[in-house]
Structure formats: structure tokens, C-alpha cells
N, C-alpha and C positions, 0 to 999 in steps of 0.2 A: 566476402561471406556474405549471402543473400538472408535479410533479415527482415521479419514479418513484425510489426508493433498492434497490438489488437487493442483497441482501447486508446483512442490516440485523444483524451481530454489534456488537462496540463500538466500531469508528468510524463503522459506517453508522447506528448509532442516534445519534450525535453528529449526522451530518449530517443525518437526517431530523428533529429533535427541534427543532434550532435553524432549519431552513430554515422550519418549519412553524410556529413560536413569530413569524417575522418576516411570517405571513401567507400563505403560499404553501401550493395544496393540494401534499399529501404522501403519498405512499403508499409503505409499507415491505413489500419484499418479500422473503420467507425462508422456508427449508423449516424453520425450527426451530420446532415447531407453538406448544410452551410460549409462547415469547417473543411469536409473531402472537397468541395467546389473552390475555394478560396487556396488549399495547398495547391491544387491543380492551375489554377490560373495564376496564383501570384507566387508560388512558392512558401515555405513554413519559415515565420519569422519567430526568433527566440532572443530574448534581452532579459538582461540582469545579472546574476550569479556570473554566466558562462560566456558572458558578452552580448553584443548585438549582431546578429548573423540574420541572414533570410537564406535559405535551403532552397533551392529549385531543384534538387534530383530525387528527392522523396515524391515516389508516387503512392497515391490515395485513391480509396477506394471505398463504397459500403458493401463490397462483396467480395468475398474472403476467395472465393473461385477464382477471381481474377489472377491471384498472386501466384499460384503456383506451388510446388513444393519449394521448401523453405530449409534454411541451416540451423536457423533460431527461430521460435517463434515469442516472442516477450509477449506474456497477458497482462495487460497495465490497465485492466478494468477495476472497479472498486471490488472488495469482497464479498459484495453479494451477487457479483455478476462473472466470478471466474469460471464457476463451473460451466455456466452458458457459452461463456467465451474459448473454454477448452474443449468443447462438444464442436463449435463453428469451426476453431481451427483445423479440424481432423482433414481438409483438402490439402494443408500447407505443411502438412509432418511428414514425412518420409521417414523411411526406417532408422536415419543416423541422425535425424532433426533432433536437437535441445528444446525444451521447452523450460522458459524462465519467468517465475510470476515474483512481482516485489509488491508484498501485502501489508497493512495493517493488520493485527489482530491475528486470531488462530483459525486454522481449518482450510486453508488453501490446499492443502495439498489432498487432504479428504475429500473437497466439492471437485479438486480436479480429478482425481481419482475415479468417481462415480462415471466420467466421459471417456478415460482412456488407461491404457497402463501407464504408470509411474517412471519405469526404468529409467525413461530419459528426462524426469523432470527434476530442475533445480529450483531453490527456494532463496527466496532475499528478503532484506528488512533494511529498509532506509532510515538513516539516523540524520536529523538537521539539515534536511531534503523537502524544500519545499517548491511550489508553482500554483499558478492561477492561468486563467485564461481572461485575455482582454478583448479580443476579439474572435471572429474566425478567422483563422490561417494565422493566430498572434497569440503566443503563448509569453507569460512574465517567470522567469525563474528567481524565484525569491531567494533562496540558499541551497548550498550543497555541502554537506560534510562528509559523508561517508555512507555506502551502501554494501553488506554484508550478502555475499552467497555460499549455499552449499548444496550439498548433494544432499537429498531427503533422507536416505541412509545413512549420512554420515560419511566421513572419510573427504580425503583431497584426492580427487582422479585428474587423469589429464584433461579429460574435456571440461572439468571446473577450471583448470588453469587456462585452459585455452580460452574459454568465454570471459574470464576474469581479464586477460590481456586485450579481447577485443574492446572492450569497456574502458580502461587504462587507457589504450589507444585514442578513444574518443574524445580523453578529457576527463573522465568520470574517476570519483575515487573508490576505487572498488576494491574491496578486498576477499578471496575465497577462505573461508573457513571450514574446520575440520567437522564441528559439531554447530552446525547452523540451528539445531529448535532450542539451544541454550539461547542463543541471541533473539531468535525470535520470542521466546517466552520472557527473557530480558525487558524486550522494547515493550510487549505485550503487558507487562504488570506497570511501566510509566503511561500507556496508553489508558489503562482502567483507571489510573488515578487522576488524569486530567482531561479525558474526552468526555464522559459524560457529567461530570461534576462540573465542570466549563460550560458546557453545553446547557444544562439546567437552568445556572443560576448567570447565563450571559457574562461570563468574566474571561478575560486572560489568565495565565497560568499565574504571572504574578499577582494578580489580585484574588486570585484563589489563594494562593499560600498564604497571604497577609490577613485573611480573616478567619480567625483561630475556629467557627461553628464551621463554614465549610470546608477548611482544609481537615479537620478530624471526619468528616462525611467523605472527603476524598481517600483519605488514610485507611477509612473502613474498608471502603471499594476494594482497594489495592491490597490490603490484610487479607481480604475474603480470597481472593487471587492466589495471592502467596499462599495461603494455605491448602489451596488446590495443587499448586506445584510439587508442594514438598509429599502433599499425598499421592501424586503421580511420582516422584521421585526425580523431578525434573532437574539436572544440574544447574546452578548457579554460580556465578564468581561471586556473590556477595552473600553474607549471613543477615546483614540489619538492612531492610529492604526501604525502611523509612528515610534512613540516609541514602540510599541509594537514589529513589523516589526525588527526594527534596534536592540534591545534588543536579540530577536530571533536569529539574524546572527551574532552579536558581540560576541557570543558564540562558533561557531563555524566557523572560519575565514578561515580556509584549507579547508573547506569541498566543495566538487562537488554533485550538485545535483542529483539525480539517471537518469534526463533527460538527462544531459549532458554526464554522464557515459554511458548512451546506445549511444548517437550520438557518443563519440568516441570510440564506438567497432562497430558503422554502423549500429543501429537497432532502428528499430520506438520506440516511447516511450508512455509515460501516456500524451501527449502533449492534446489530446482530453477531458480529464478528469480535466486537469488542467487549464493553460491559454486558450483554445481551448474551454471552456465550458462558458467562461465568456463573449463572443460575444454572443452567444447563448441565456444566459440568459439577456444579455444587452436590445436585440431586441425585446422580449418578453415583457419589462418593459420599452421600450423608451428611455433607458440609452447609451449614446454613447460609444462604448469602442476603439478609435482609438488606445491606445498602446497594447492592446490584440488583436485587429486585426493583426495590423503589424506585431508584434512578431509571432503570429500564421501563418501568409500567409509566412513567412521566414522560420520557421523551419518545415512546411508543404512541403514547396517545396524542404527542403532539405532532408526530409524524403523518399519523391516520388525519389529522386537519389539513396538512399540504395536501394528502390525495384528494381529500374530499372538496378542496379549493379547486382541485383540478377539472371536476366533473361538475 
């Protein structure tokens, strides 16, 4: 299969390396020139949870036009960039090509829909899957649990099963699901609980849960998102959201959410797709969201200072 990975940061580098190592023709597309040059000169090295390997068959470019038409385009940018990535991917998407995006937060499908038809779009959500960049051309695979994928409109199709098989054949724990929207929302509730609160207070998941006042703020933010899910009739696999997110957090007490890691590095985060989208949905449904309003305002101000520091 010919595959383009668009957005080859830490996660995208893992996807590209393992899929190429499984024998697929993989193109890595990114605006990070030093990373592209390193991959083309020395191969793409990945170490950690999936082993230590350097893959020399990955072809890297900053120009999607170099790639040609692909069978599968993986949009691996952050949530804020997925719409732009979808627009840029047009030259690589043939009539039978599939587009897969694996994102935190909500709204990826809607962002993609602004730039292309969504008949061939698959959505994914990663659970316990982490990675970081060590240097250009070198990624560290921190952990790998499960990647869930599904059709935007639901159901299990032949093409969905083909994509599942491709990822499984590359060593990923990937499973196709009938209702990906439910799974995205369940992960979203966990993200809302831990992302902005951990980032605001600069604490790990376990430290947040161990501090009564901070934990109540986190649960307050989650409760607002849960109320919105109920108002939108989103199907969920549980009735007690506090127990659900508590169990999720208890399994990774030393973890730092990607939003916190972004802030520690002075980068803007996926705030608008996680805690920042809760007030937007709340206003549309007349549901108050004071916890997420406040957390989002604090972190937007902090991110504005990151941008100001670059000028």
C-alpha cells in the first residue's frame, strides 16, 4: 500500500516508521525541514515501546506534490492543523484513497469537511499511545496501548477492515469499531478532565488527583462536558463519569498530558479542541461552563505569551 503520513512529528514518525518497516511505500510529509533532511540522509530512527530500529525506506518531503496519489493518507498533525493538512493533502488523494486522522479532542471530522468530501474519511482515537522527538530524524516511542478507528458515519466496512489489517500488520494494536463517535467522546471526557487542569497547575495526573481542590476543579470541567454529551444524546458505555475518569487517571499517575508537555516546551497546544471547545458547545445548548471558561482563558493568555515571545 502507498501511504502518506502528513504531519511527521513524534506520533507521525512512529506511524511512518512502523508502516514502512512492514513493507509499505511510505512518504513522510512535514514542514520541518531539518527533520525531512535527516530522514532522507540517515533514515528514520524509532526507539522505545516498539523496539529500536532505523528505517531507510521512508521518503520524506516538504512538498505534498512530490508524493503522487496514495492509497491511504494519514493526517497526523495536531487538531488545530488537521483542516490545513486536509487541504494540502488534495494532490495525494485519489478517488479510491482513504483518509485517516487520529486526534485528541473533538471536531476533526468537521475541520476536514471544510476542505474535502468526507465519504472516504476514517476517524481514530489513541489510548495510552505516547511519543516524543529526541532530534531531527529520531523519535522515541513512549507507550503503545490501543488505537481505535472507525467510519465517520458508523458501521464496519470492508475498507475499514483493510486499514485495520494494514496497521495490525505493522505491529500496532489497532481495532475497528462500529461507533467511533462514542469512543472519541469517552476519550474526550478524560482529556477534558486532565489536559487543562494538569497544564494550569503544572502537575502530573497523579498529583492532580491527589490534591482535593485541584481534583474538584478537574471533575467540574469534566462534568460540564458530560452534561453536553447527555444533551447531545451521545451514547456512552458508562453512567458514572467520575468513576470512569478516575479509573483512567489511576492507570497513569506519572503521566503529563500532551497539553502540559506543549506548554513546558513553550508551544501552543490543542486547547481549542479539548477544554476550549466545551464552552463553544455549551453556549449552543445553553449549558453553563464556568470551569472550562476559566481554564481556557488562563491557558489562552499563557499561549499568547508564547507567541509574543517569538516576535
